[in-house]
C-alpha positions as CSV (number, residue, x, y, z in Angstrom):
1,M,168.7,205.4,170.4
2,S,166.0,208.0,169.5
3,S,162.3,207.4,169.1
4,S,162.7,208.2,165.4
5,T,165.3,205.5,165.0
6,V,162.9,203.0,166.6
7,A,160.1,204.1,164.2
8,A,162.5,203.8,161.2
9,R,163.6,200.3,162.3
10,I,160.0,199.1,162.5
11,G,159.3,200.7,159.1
12,Q,162.2,198.9,157.5
13,D,161.1,195.5,158.8
14,G,159.1,194.2,155.8
15,R,157.2,191.8,158.0
16,W,154.9,194.7,159.1
17,A,154.4,196.2,155.7
18,E,150.9,194.8,155.1
19,L,149.8,195.8,158.6
20,E,151.1,199.3,158.0
21,R,149.4,199.5,154.6
22,L,146.1,198.6,156.3
23,R,146.6,200.9,159.3
24,A,147.3,203.8,156.9
25,G,144.6,202.9,154.3
26,S,141.7,201.2,156.0
27,P,139.2,202.8,158.5
28,M,138.8,199.3,160.0
29,F,142.3,199.5,161.4
30,D,143.1,201.7,164.4
31,A,139.6,203.2,164.3
32,V,138.3,205.6,166.9
33,I,134.7,204.7,167.8
34,D,132.7,207.8,168.4
35,E,129.4,206.3,169.5
36,V,127.7,203.0,170.3
37,D,124.0,202.1,169.8
38,G,123.4,198.4,170.4
39,R,125.6,196.6,168.0
40,R,125.8,199.7,165.7
41,I,128.9,201.9,166.0
42,R,129.7,205.3,164.6
43,V,133.1,206.1,163.3
44,G,133.2,209.7,162.2
45,D,130.1,210.1,160.0
46,D,129.6,206.4,159.2
47,W,127.3,204.1,161.1
48,L,128.2,200.4,160.8
49,V,127.0,197.1,162.3
50,D,129.8,195.8,164.5
51,F,130.8,192.2,163.8
52,A,134.3,192.6,165.3
53,S,133.0,192.4,168.9
54,C,133.9,189.3,171.0
55,N,131.2,190.1,173.6
56,Y,129.5,186.8,172.6
57,L,126.7,186.9,175.2
58,G,126.0,190.6,174.8
59,F,126.8,191.4,178.5
60,D,128.5,194.7,177.5
61,L,125.0,196.0,176.7
62,D,123.0,194.2,179.4
63,P,121.2,196.8,181.7
64,E,121.1,194.4,184.7
65,I,124.9,194.0,184.6
66,A,125.6,197.6,184.1
67,A,123.4,198.5,187.1
68,A,125.8,196.5,189.3
69,I,128.7,198.9,188.9
70,G,127.4,201.9,190.9
71,G,127.0,200.1,194.2
72,A,130.3,198.3,194.0
73,V,132.2,201.5,193.2
74,A,130.4,203.3,196.0
75,R,131.6,200.6,198.4
76,W,135.1,199.8,197.1
77,G,136.1,202.9,195.1
78,T,137.0,203.0,191.4
79,H,140.1,200.9,191.7
80,P,141.7,198.9,194.5
81,S,145.3,200.1,194.8
82,W,146.9,196.9,196.3
83,S,148.7,194.2,194.4
84,R,146.8,191.0,195.1
85,L,149.7,189.8,197.3
86,L,149.0,192.7,199.7
87,G,145.2,192.5,199.7
88,S,142.1,191.8,197.7
89,P,138.6,193.2,198.0
90,R,136.0,190.6,199.0
91,L,134.9,190.7,195.4
92,Y,137.9,188.6,194.4
93,P,137.3,185.5,196.5
94,E,133.6,185.7,195.7
95,I,134.5,185.5,192.0
96,E,137.0,182.7,192.5
97,E,134.5,180.6,194.5
98,R,131.7,181.1,191.9
99,L,134.1,180.3,189.0
100,T,135.3,177.2,190.7
101,E,131.7,176.0,191.1
102,L,130.9,176.8,187.5
103,L,134.0,175.2,186.0
104,G,133.9,172.2,188.3
105,S,137.6,172.8,188.9
106,P,139.6,172.1,192.1
107,D,140.2,175.9,192.5
108,T,140.5,179.1,190.6
109,L,142.8,182.1,190.6
110,V,141.9,185.4,188.8
111,L,144.3,187.9,187.4
112,P,143.7,190.9,185.1
113,T,144.4,189.3,181.6
114,V,145.0,186.0,179.8
115,T,148.3,187.4,178.5
116,L,149.6,188.1,182.0
117,I,148.6,184.6,183.0
118,H,150.4,183.0,180.0
119,M,153.6,185.0,180.6
120,A,153.7,184.2,184.3
121,V,152.5,180.6,184.3
122,V,153.9,178.9,181.2
123,P,157.6,179.4,182.3
124,L,156.8,178.3,185.8
125,L,155.1,175.1,184.7
126,A,157.8,174.4,182.1
127,G,160.9,175.0,184.1
128,T,163.8,173.5,182.3
129,G,161.7,170.8,180.8
130,T,159.9,170.6,177.4
131,V,157.0,172.6,176.0
132,L,155.0,171.1,173.1
133,L,153.2,173.9,171.4
134,E,150.2,173.3,169.0
135,H,151.1,175.3,165.9
136,T,147.9,177.3,165.7
137,A,147.9,178.4,169.3
138,H,147.4,182.0,170.1
139,R,150.2,184.5,169.6
140,T,150.3,185.2,173.4
141,I,151.1,181.5,174.1
142,Y,153.9,181.7,171.5
143,D,155.3,184.7,173.4
144,A,155.1,182.9,176.7
145,C,156.9,179.9,175.2
146,R,159.6,182.1,173.8
147,Y,160.1,183.5,177.3
148,A,160.1,180.0,178.8
149,R,162.7,179.0,176.3
150,G,164.9,181.9,177.4
151,L,164.7,180.5,180.9
152,G,165.9,177.1,179.9
153,A,162.9,175.2,178.5
154,T,163.0,173.3,175.2
155,V,160.1,174.2,172.8
156,H,158.8,172.1,169.9
157,R,155.7,172.5,167.8
158,F,153.2,170.0,166.6
159,R,150.5,170.3,163.9
160,S,146.9,170.9,164.9
161,G,145.0,167.5,164.9
162,R,148.2,165.5,164.5
163,L,148.1,163.5,167.6
164,D,150.7,161.1,166.2
165,Q,153.2,164.0,166.1
166,L,152.4,165.0,169.6
167,E,152.8,161.4,170.9
168,D,156.2,161.1,169.1
169,L,157.4,164.3,170.8
170,L,156.1,163.2,174.2
171,R,157.9,159.9,173.8
172,K,161.2,161.6,172.9
173,A,160.9,164.0,175.8
174,A,160.4,161.2,178.4
175,G,162.7,161.7,181.4
176,A,163.7,165.2,180.3
177,G,162.0,167.1,183.1
178,P,158.4,168.5,183.1
179,R,156.4,168.2,179.9
180,L,153.8,170.9,179.1
181,V,151.4,170.7,176.1
182,C,150.0,174.1,175.1
183,L,147.0,174.6,172.8
184,D,143.9,176.7,172.3
185,G,140.4,175.6,173.4
186,V,138.1,177.2,170.8
187,N,140.6,178.6,168.2
188,S,140.4,182.3,167.8
189,M,140.4,182.1,164.0
190,T,138.9,178.8,162.9
191,G,136.3,178.7,165.8
192,N,137.0,175.0,166.2
193,P,137.9,173.2,169.5
194,P,140.5,170.4,169.6
195,D,139.8,166.8,170.3
196,L,140.4,167.5,174.0
197,P,139.8,164.0,175.3
198,A,142.4,162.5,173.0
199,H,145.0,165.2,174.1
200,V,144.1,164.4,177.7
201,R,144.6,160.7,177.2
202,L,148.1,161.3,175.7
203,C,149.1,163.6,178.6
204,E,147.9,161.0,181.1
205,E,149.8,158.2,179.3
206,Y,153.1,160.2,179.2
207,G,152.8,162.1,182.5
208,A,152.5,165.5,180.8
209,L,150.3,168.5,181.8
210,L,147.9,170.0,179.2
211,Y,147.6,173.8,179.3
212,V,144.5,175.0,177.5
213,D,143.7,178.6,176.6
214,D,139.9,178.8,176.2
215,A,139.4,182.6,176.0
216,H,136.9,182.2,173.2
217,G,135.1,179.1,174.4
218,F,134.4,180.2,177.9
219,G,130.8,181.5,178.1
220,V,129.9,179.8,174.8
221,L,130.6,176.0,175.1
222,G,129.6,174.1,178.2
223,E,128.7,170.8,179.7
224,R,126.6,168.4,177.7
225,R,123.1,167.5,178.9
226,P,120.1,165.6,177.5
227,D,118.0,168.8,177.8
228,E,120.6,171.2,176.3
229,A,119.1,173.8,174.0
230,T,122.0,173.7,171.5
231,P,125.1,171.7,170.7
232,Y,127.0,174.4,172.5
233,G,126.0,172.6,175.7
234,A,124.8,174.2,178.9
235,R,126.1,176.9,181.4
236,G,129.0,178.0,179.1
237,N,131.6,176.5,181.5
238,A,134.3,176.0,178.8
239,V,135.8,173.1,176.9
240,V,137.0,171.0,179.8
241,R,133.4,170.5,181.0
242,H,132.1,170.4,177.4
243,F,134.3,167.4,176.7
244,D,133.9,166.0,180.3
245,A,137.7,165.8,180.3
246,G,138.5,166.4,184.0
247,Y,141.3,168.5,185.5
248,E,143.7,165.9,186.8
249,H,146.1,166.5,183.9
250,V,144.7,169.9,182.7
251,V,145.3,173.5,183.5
252,L,142.5,175.7,182.0
253,V,143.0,179.4,181.3
254,G,140.1,181.6,180.2
255,G,139.2,185.3,179.9
256,L,136.2,187.2,181.0
257,S,136.9,190.0,178.5
258,K,135.0,188.3,175.8
259,A,131.8,186.5,176.7
260,Y,131.6,188.3,180.1
261,S,132.7,191.7,178.8
262,S,135.0,192.4,181.8
263,L,138.7,193.0,182.3
264,L,139.5,189.8,184.2
265,A,140.9,186.3,183.5
266,F,141.2,183.1,185.4
267,I,143.3,179.9,185.7
268,A,141.7,176.8,187.0
269,L,144.1,174.6,188.9
270,P,144.6,172.7,192.2
271,T,144.7,174.8,195.4
272,A,148.3,173.9,196.1
273,A,149.3,175.2,192.7
274,K,147.2,178.3,193.3
275,N,149.1,179.0,196.5
276,G,152.3,178.5,194.7
277,L,151.4,181.1,192.1
278,K,150.6,183.5,194.9
279,V,154.3,183.8,195.7
280,A,155.8,183.1,192.3
281,A,153.6,184.7,189.6
282,P,154.6,188.3,188.9
283,P,151.1,189.5,188.1
284,Y,149.9,188.5,191.6
285,L,152.9,190.0,193.3
286,Y,153.4,193.3,191.3
287,S,150.6,194.1,188.9
288,G,147.7,196.5,189.6
289,P,144.4,194.7,189.8
290,S,141.3,194.9,187.7
291,P,139.1,198.0,188.3
292,T,136.1,197.6,190.6
293,A,133.7,198.0,187.7
294,S,135.1,194.9,186.0
295,L,134.9,192.8,189.2
296,A,131.3,193.9,189.7
297,T,130.3,193.1,186.2
298,V,131.8,189.6,186.4
299,L,129.8,188.8,189.5
300,A,126.6,190.2,187.9
301,G,127.4,188.4,184.7
302,L,127.8,185.1,186.5
303,A,124.3,185.6,188.0
304,V,122.8,186.5,184.6
305,N,124.5,183.4,183.1
306,E,122.8,181.1,185.6
307,A,119.5,182.8,185.1
308,R,119.3,183.2,181.3
309,G,122.7,182.3,179.9
310,D,121.4,179.2,178.0
311,A,118.7,181.3,176.3
312,L,121.4,183.8,175.2
313,R,123.5,180.9,173.9
314,A,120.5,179.6,172.0
315,R,120.0,183.0,170.4
316,L,123.7,183.1,169.6
317,Y,123.6,179.6,168.0
318,D,120.6,180.6,165.9
319,L,122.2,183.8,164.6
320,T,125.5,182.0,163.8
321,G,123.6,179.3,162.0
322,R,122.0,181.9,159.7
323,V,125.4,183.3,158.7
324,L,126.9,179.8,158.2
325,D,123.9,178.8,156.2
326,R,124.4,181.7,153.8
327,V,128.2,181.1,153.7
328,H,127.5,177.5,152.6
329,E,124.8,178.5,150.2
330,L,127.2,180.8,148.5
331,G,129.8,178.1,148.3
332,L,132.4,180.1,150.3
333,S,135.3,178.6,152.2
334,T,135.4,178.8,156.0
335,P,137.4,176.6,158.4
336,N,134.5,176.8,160.9
337,T,133.1,173.2,161.1
338,T,131.5,173.3,164.5
339,G,129.1,176.2,164.5
340,T,130.8,178.5,167.0
341,P,130.3,182.3,166.6
342,I,133.7,182.9,165.0
343,V,133.4,182.8,161.2
344,E,136.7,183.2,159.3
345,L,136.3,184.0,155.6
346,P,139.5,183.8,153.5
347,I,139.5,186.0,150.5
348,A,140.3,185.0,146.9
349,A,143.5,187.1,146.7
350,G,145.3,188.1,149.8
351,E,146.6,191.4,148.3
352,D,142.9,192.5,147.9
353,L,142.2,192.7,151.6
354,L,142.2,196.5,151.6
355,G,139.6,196.5,148.8
356,V,137.4,193.9,150.6
357,A,137.6,196.0,153.8
358,D,136.5,199.1,151.9
359,A,133.6,197.2,150.2
360,L,132.3,195.9,153.6
361,W,132.7,199.4,155.1
362,H,130.7,201.0,152.3
363,R,127.9,198.4,153.0
364,G,127.9,199.3,156.7
365,I,129.7,196.2,158.0
366,Y,132.5,196.3,160.5
367,V,134.6,193.1,160.8
368,T,138.0,192.0,162.1
369,L,140.6,192.0,159.3
370,A,143.0,189.1,159.3
371,P,146.1,190.1,157.3
372,Y,149.6,188.5,157.1
373,P,151.5,188.1,159.4
374,L,148.6,187.8,161.9
375,V,147.5,184.8,159.9
376,P,149.3,182.6,157.3
377,R,149.3,184.2,153.8
378,A,147.0,181.4,152.6
379,D,144.4,182.4,155.2
380,V,144.3,186.2,154.7
381,G,140.7,187.3,155.0
382,V,138.1,188.6,157.5
383,R,136.8,187.3,160.7
384,V,133.1,187.7,161.6
385,Q,132.0,187.4,165.2
386,L,128.4,187.0,166.2
387,T,126.9,188.0,169.6
388,A,123.6,187.5,171.2
389,A,123.0,191.2,171.1
390,H,122.9,191.3,167.3
391,T,119.4,191.8,165.8
392,D,117.8,189.9,163.0
393,A,118.3,193.1,160.9
394,D,122.0,193.2,161.7
395,V,122.5,189.6,160.5
396,A,120.4,190.3,157.4
397,A,122.7,193.2,156.6
398,L,125.7,191.0,157.0
399,T,124.5,188.2,154.8
400,D,123.3,190.6,152.1
401,A,126.8,192.2,152.1
402,L,128.5,188.8,151.9
403,T,126.3,187.8,149.0
404,E,127.2,190.9,147.0
405,L,130.9,190.5,147.6
406,A,130.7,186.7,146.9
407,E,129.0,187.5,143.5
408,Q,132.1,189.7,142.7
409,G,134.4,186.8,143.4
410,L,136.1,188.5,146.4
411,F,135.9,185.5,148.8
412,R,137.6,182.2,148.3
413,A,135.2,179.5,147.1
414,A,135.0,176.3,149.2
415,T,136.4,174.3,146.2
416,Q,139.2,176.8,145.5
417,R,142.7,175.9,146.7
418,P,144.7,178.6,148.5
419,A,147.2,180.4,146.4
420,P,150.8,179.3,147.1
421,A,152.5,181.3,149.8
422,R,154.8,183.9,148.3
423,H,158.3,183.5,149.6
424,S,160.5,186.4,150.6
425,P,163.3,185.9,153.0
426,A,163.0,189.5,154.2
427,T,159.3,189.2,155.0
428,A,158.7,185.5,155.7
429,N,158.9,185.2,159.5
430,P,156.5,186.9,161.8
431,P,158.6,188.3,164.7
432,W,157.1,186.0,167.3
433,C,157.9,182.8,165.3
434,P,160.2,180.6,167.5
435,C,161.7,179.0,164.4
436,P,165.3,180.2,163.7
437,C,165.2,179.3,160.0
438,P,165.5,182.6,158.1
439,C,163.2,181.4,155.3
440,A,160.6,179.2,156.9
441,P,157.6,181.2,158.1
442,C,156.7,178.6,160.7
443,P,153.8,178.2,161.3
444,C,152.6,180.6,158.7
445,A,153.5,178.8,155.5
446,P,155.4,175.8,154.3
447,C,159.2,176.2,154.1
448,P,160.2,176.6,150.5
449,C,163.8,175.4,151.0
450,A,164.8,172.1,149.6
451,P,166.2,170.7,151.8
452,C,165.1,173.0,154.6
453,P,167.8,174.0,157.0
454,C,165.3,174.6,159.7
455,P,166.3,172.7,162.9
456,C,162.7,172.7,164.3
457,A,161.4,169.3,165.2
458,L,158.4,169.7,162.9
459,R,157.5,172.0,160.0
460,P,153.9,172.6,159.1
461,S,152.4,171.1,155.9
462,R,150.0,172.9,153.6
463,A,147.0,171.1,154.8
464,R,145.0,172.3,157.8
465,R,142.9,169.7,159.6
466,V,139.6,171.1,160.9
467,D,137.6,167.9,161.0
468,Q,136.9,167.7,164.7
469,G,133.4,168.3,165.8
470,F,131.7,168.6,169.1
471,P,131.3,165.3,171.0
472,R,127.9,164.4,172.4
473,R,127.2,162.3,175.4
474,S,125.1,159.2,175.1
475,R,121.8,160.1,176.7
476,A,121.1,156.5,177.7
477,N,124.2,156.3,179.9
478,G,124.0,159.7,181.6
479,R,126.8,161.9,182.9
480,G,129.5,159.2,183.2
481,S,129.1,157.7,179.7
482,E,131.8,157.5,177.1
483,I,132.2,160.6,174.9
484,K,132.4,160.0,171.2
485,A,133.5,162.8,168.8
486,R,131.2,163.7,166.0
487,P,130.6,166.7,163.8
488,F,127.2,168.1,164.2
489,A,125.2,169.5,161.2
490,L,125.1,173.2,160.7
491,D,121.4,173.1,160.2
492,R,120.3,175.1,163.2
493,R,116.9,173.3,163.1
494,Q,118.4,169.9,163.9
495,S,117.7,168.8,167.4
496,P,120.9,168.4,169.5
């Protein structure tokens, strides 16, 4: 097979048509960044404010963190050449020890990326048992579940927020080997965390293990305290500590490539399981490790987090609140109900995404585009990410641009129902969808067949539940008190 044949085959696959149209027609796709100045970037002759960055704490631009690189490289070289099974620079155990303390976990293992962890760990944990996959989980978890299924696991999906569906699946899978429940912590599109305590309770009751990918929550959400500066909590030590859920039935995965701006990821787990992964997980055995600069910036970032991380999170919460305030003033739709720095804005007509991208570009705003099949057709739009390194002027430029585009009717109003998903058997299924039905774009849209021949245990409905809020701890009872879920107001002036 020639490379031209491969290219032709991809081009003939209608599922990628919208992505190819954006890649060819929008400067926001496949861009080459020529220069960076704070949160401003230059692409060719155009300067834009970058709201596509996931460097939530601004560590990528922090001089104290950058200064740590030179000494580490002088001591360890630019890149350790060993796989971790052969040997690790002292930087690795230092990072693992400090992460374990921060997370309050039994132990921690670090590997280069979250994707490598998913692909290695999910099949090992699932074995020939059952994987229950929350339907809005990240694409990389879907890929890992497909791999696990190829090795003998059974995979079912359940709707986000539908604990009754999850419980029914757990009950049916009783006695059928290991049961692994996979879901996101802070969702990469909605910005909302799940009701983690409720998921943990179900896993405890049915003897299952909860696998949580908190790549976007680590560094932002943290443990609740009476003196916390914001509802994000303190220390940024991820959703498990935020919900005080414990690790007995939980495996937590997180990345340092977002809030900590470094090429590294971790899995929090018991020491016995960590030692097992050291001889069974391919990334530990065979993969090249992260570069020395990334290891050094993680250690420096952990120190900065302890010294002034909560102040950075307070700044991040304030900036995010300004954007969400304007979104609500304009009456725009967003699934973000919890105030995290991920603001998804569906557009009024999905086919207009290229025009919306061009309008934002000409107003000097750079965002993450969210086209089909990366998101369901009903959710096509843009994703805005805030960071602590944004300035007041940056956020003002964004809110002014959103106001102009909203006045033109380009964004979906909060009261506007999503347009029905257009059905085309040739383009319905994204290639990672584990559903074998040829016409049901699970989980991207409702199946239009009547009756649907899809053999999946569950098919998604049109409604998306995003009603969970952050819990808060009763200040009267202290650390061990019961956690009660509640949505907090988006008014950034409200005391936590």
